[in-house]
C-alpha positions in Angstrom: 98.6 89.2 100.6 101.0 87.6 103.2 104.8 87.7 103.4 107.2 85.6 105.3 108.9 88.3 107.3 106.7 91.4 106.8 103.2 92.1 108.1 101.1 94.1 105.7 97.8 95.9 106.2 96.0 98.7 104.4 93.2 100.8 105.8 91.7 104.1 104.5 94.4 104.4 101.9 97.3 103.9 104.4 99.4 100.8 104.0 101.3 99.7 107.1 104.5 97.7 106.4 105.9 96.1 109.5 109.3 94.3 109.6 108.6 91.1 111.5 111.7 89.4 112.7 111.4 90.4 116.4 113.7 87.7 117.7 116.4 89.1 115.5 115.5 92.8 116.2 114.2 92.9 112.6 117.7 92.5 111.2 117.7 92.8 107.4 118.0 89.3 106.1 117.8 88.7 102.3 114.2 87.4 102.8 113.1 90.4 104.8 114.6 92.7 102.1 112.8 90.9 99.3 109.6 91.0 101.4 109.9 94.7 101.9 110.2 95.3 98.2 107.2 93.1 97.5 105.1 94.8 100.2 105.9 98.3 98.8 104.8 97.1 95.3 101.7 95.6 96.9 100.9 99.0 98.4 101.2 100.5 94.9 98.9 97.8 93.5 96.4 98.5 96.3 96.4 102.2 95.3 97.7 103.2 98.8 98.1 106.9 99.2 100.7 106.7 102.0 102.9 104.0 103.7 103.9 103.6 107.3 107.1 101.7 107.7 107.7 100.2 111.2 109.1 97.2 113.1 107.6 94.6 115.4 108.9 94.0 119.0 111.7 96.0 120.6 113.2 97.3 117.4 112.5 99.2 114.2 115.5 97.5 112.5 118.9 96.6 113.9 120.7 96.7 110.5 122.1 94.0 108.3 121.8 90.4 109.5 125.4 89.6 110.6 124.6 86.0 111.3 123.4 85.5 107.7 126.4 87.5 106.5 128.8 85.2 108.4 126.9 82.1 107.1 127.2 83.2 103.5 130.9 84.1 104.1 131.6 80.7 105.4 129.7 78.9 102.7 131.1 80.9 99.8 134.6 81.5 101.2 134.4 85.2 100.4 132.7 88.1 102.2 131.6 89.6 98.9 128.9 87.0 98.7 126.8 89.0 101.1 127.8 92.3 99.7 126.5 91.4 96.2 122.9 90.2 95.8 121.7 91.1 99.4 123.2 94.6 99.3 121.8 95.2 95.8 118.4 94.1 97.1 118.7 96.5 100.0 119.5 99.4 97.7 116.5 98.4 95.5 114.2 99.0 98.5 115.8 102.4 99.2 115.1 103.4 95.6 111.5 102.1 95.9 111.0 104.3 99.0 112.3 107.3 97.2 110.8 106.8 93.8 107.3 105.6 94.7 105.2 108.8 94.4 103.4 108.6 97.7 104.6 109.7 101.2 106.5 107.2 103.4 106.3 107.8 107.2 108.8 105.9 109.4 107.5 105.0 112.8 110.8 104.2 114.6 110.5 102.1 117.8 113.4 101.1 120.0 116.6 100.0 118.3 117.4 101.6 115.0 120.9 100.9 113.8 123.0 100.7 110.7 121.0 100.1 107.5 117.9 100.4 109.7 118.7 104.0 110.5 119.2 104.7 106.8 115.9 103.0 105.9 114.2 105.4 108.3 116.1 108.4 106.8 115.0 107.3 103.3 111.4 107.9 104.3 109.8 111.3 103.8 108.7 111.8 107.4 110.3 110.2 110.5 108.4 109.8 113.8 110.3 108.2 116.7 109.1 106.9 120.0 110.8 108.4 123.0 112.5 105.0 123.5 114.1 105.0 120.1 117.9 105.1 119.7 119.6 105.7 116.4 123.1 104.5 115.5 125.2 104.6 112.3 126.8 101.5 113.6 128.8 100.4 110.5 132.2 101.7 111.8 131.9 99.6 114.9 132.4 96.4 112.9 134.9 98.0 110.4 132.3 98.7 107.6 131.5 101.8 105.8 127.8 103.0 105.5 125.4 101.7 102.9 121.6 102.1 102.1 122.0 105.8 101.3 123.2 106.9 104.7 126.0 109.1 103.3 123.4 110.7 101.0 120.5 111.3 103.5 122.2 112.0 106.8 124.5 115.0 105.8 121.5 116.6 104.0 119.5 116.3 107.2 122.0 117.3 109.9 125.0 118.9 108.0 128.4 117.5 107.1 130.1 117.9 110.4 127.5 116.2 112.6 127.1 113.4 109.9 130.9 112.9 110.0 130.8 112.5 113.8 127.9 110.0 113.7 129.4 107.9 110.9 133.0 108.0 112.3 132.1 107.1 115.9 129.0 105.0 115.6 127.7 106.7 118.7 124.1 106.3 119.8 121.7 109.2 119.2 118.6 109.4 121.4 115.3 110.3 119.8 115.3 113.7 121.5 118.8 114.6 120.1 117.8 113.2 116.7 114.9 115.7 116.6 117.1 118.5 117.8 119.7 118.1 115.0 117.1 117.7 112.3 117.6 114.0 111.8 113.9 113.2 112.4 110.6 115.1 112.4 109.3 114.5 115.9 109.4 112.4 119.1 106.2 111.0 120.6 105.5 108.7 123.5 106.4 105.2 122.7 103.0 103.8 123.5 101.3 106.2 121.1 103.9 106.0 118.3 101.9 103.7 115.9 98.7 105.7 116.3 100.3 109.1 115.8 102.3 107.9 112.7 99.2 106.4 111.2 97.1 109.5 111.9 99.8 111.6 110.2 100.0 109.3 107.2 96.2 109.4 107.0 96.3 113.2 106.9 98.7 113.0 104.0 96.7 110.3 102.3 93.6 112.6 102.4 95.5 115.4 100.7 96.1 116.0 97.0 98.4 113.0 96.6 99.2 113.8 93.0 100.7 117.1 94.1 102.4 115.4 97.1 104.0 112.9 94.7 105.3 115.8 92.6 106.7 117.4 95.7 108.6 114.2 96.4 109.9 114.2 92.9 111.1 117.8 93.2 112.8 117.2 96.5 114.6 114.2 95.1 115.9 116.3 92.2 116.8 119.3 94.4 119.7 117.3 95.9 121.7 117.5 92.6 120.1 120.2 90.5 121.3 123.7 90.1 118.8 126.6 90.5 118.0 126.8 86.8 117.3 123.0 86.6 115.2 123.1 89.8 113.1 126.0 88.4 112.5 123.9 85.3 111.2 120.9 87.2 109.1 123.2 89.4 107.6 124.6 86.2 106.9 121.2 84.8 105.3 119.9 88.0 103.2 123.1 88.5 101.7 122.6 85.0 100.9 119.0 85.8 99.3 120.0 89.1 97.4 122.8 87.5 95.8 120.4 85.0 94.7 118.0 87.7 91.2 117.8 89.2 92.6 118.4 92.7 93.7 121.9 91.8 90.2 122.7 90.4 88.7 121.3 93.6 91.1 123.2 95.8 90.3 126.5 94.1 86.5 125.8 94.3 86.8 125.0 98.0 88.8 128.2 98.6 86.1 130.4 97.1 83.2 128.4 98.7 84.9 128.6 102.1 84.8 124.8 102.7 87.3 122.0 103.2 88.5 120.6 99.9 87.6 117.0 98.9 90.8 115.8 97.2 90.8 112.6 95.2 94.4 112.3 94.1 93.5 113.0 90.5 
């Protein structure tokens, strides 16, 4: 299946979704946002076991499309025009990333700003090329953050560092992002795509049912108290224990061989 502003490919259970507006540094137009949602749903339909999210050209994603925002503002006579349907569509993609029960690996190349940074943070694992630069740029144009940034960033780096990054809009190198826990790892820019896909393939070959439950539990842990979290752990452990992958994992352990997981 083809999309207007997204390149989509799937190989060995790993779907690669590439934002493809390189001339606009992959700024999030309404069309790109809708294509991202459709591509994620396509990955689900294709039974993908992992998704790599990346950008074409010199950027992962430069944030919201200010030119489109200004055009809608001029046409409608009110800035809210852009902050209604397009913003709701962006937030729908964030929820798809978080609620689709397979791992998402962000491969961040070059510029990663505003909503683009928060799209990366919404993924389960974040790889960055050594040329990547992150920026919570909203405050620089007088906006407050969206796309889950105020949810994801403080949980990754702590409240004080998050406040600094949001309130200044200062750039964060890939190296510093790794040091403060914002991302998982930094790799050479020219090997970023290969390393991210290899890591995604490793996850895709694992017990993906259990991995989906891990994702569900991590999502719940942000708001649960201990008793509620123990309850969801109990529920998920029972589900995992009934699955074929658990039987295979135990058999492989006793037979001293690598397990052959199927995701069931």
